C-alpha positions as CSV (number, residue, x, y, z in Angstrom):
1,M,143.1,130.3,85.9
2,Q,140.2,132.7,86.2
3,D,138.0,130.1,84.4
4,D,139.0,127.4,86.9
5,L,138.0,129.7,89.8
6,N,134.7,130.5,88.1
7,E,134.0,126.8,87.6
8,R,134.7,126.1,91.3
9,V,132.5,128.9,92.4
10,A,129.7,127.5,90.2
11,V,130.2,124.0,91.7
12,L,130.2,125.5,95.2
13,E,126.9,127.4,94.5
14,T,125.3,124.3,93.1
15,L,126.2,122.3,96.2
16,L,125.0,125.1,98.5
17,K,121.6,125.2,96.7
18,S,121.4,121.4,97.1
19,Q,122.2,121.6,100.8
20,D,119.7,124.4,101.3
21,S,116.9,122.5,99.7
22,R,117.7,119.5,101.8
23,H,117.8,121.6,104.9
24,K,114.4,123.1,104.2
25,E,112.9,119.5,103.7
26,M,114.4,118.3,106.8
27,E,113.1,121.4,108.6
28,I,109.5,120.7,107.4
29,K,109.8,117.0,108.6
30,V,111.0,118.0,112.0
31,N,108.3,120.5,112.5
32,E,105.7,117.9,111.5
33,M,107.2,115.4,113.9
34,Y,107.2,118.0,116.6
35,D,103.5,118.8,116.1
36,V,102.7,115.0,116.3
37,I,104.6,114.7,119.5
38,M,102.9,117.7,121.0
39,Q,99.4,116.2,120.1
40,L,100.5,112.9,121.7
41,R,101.6,114.7,124.8
42,G,98.1,116.4,125.1
43,A,96.4,113.1,124.6
44,K,98.5,111.5,127.3
45,W,97.6,114.1,129.8
46,M,93.9,113.9,128.8
47,G,94.1,110.0,129.3
48,W,95.5,110.6,132.8
49,F,92.8,113.0,133.6
50,I,90.1,110.8,132.4
51,A,91.5,107.8,134.3
52,A,91.8,109.9,137.5
53,A,88.2,111.1,137.1
54,I,86.9,107.5,136.6
55,G,88.9,106.3,139.7
56,F,87.4,109.2,141.7
57,I,83.9,108.3,140.7
58,I,84.3,104.7,141.3
59,S,85.7,105.2,144.7
60,N,82.8,107.6,145.7
61,I,80.2,105.2,144.3
62,Q,81.5,102.3,146.5
63,S,81.3,104.4,149.7
64,I,77.6,105.1,149.2
């Protein structure tokens, strides 16, 4: 009976290690995706700023 319990504990430890390694891999992937999204967000705001600046310049040039 003790051998059966030790075997079950060993199986559970193996499964836990496997789940832990998968969790770490997923965490790395999520962090990389988050970084990409934050870079895109910055680029989006920069695009809006540039478009607004060009629109402002064009509207002032036509009034001259």
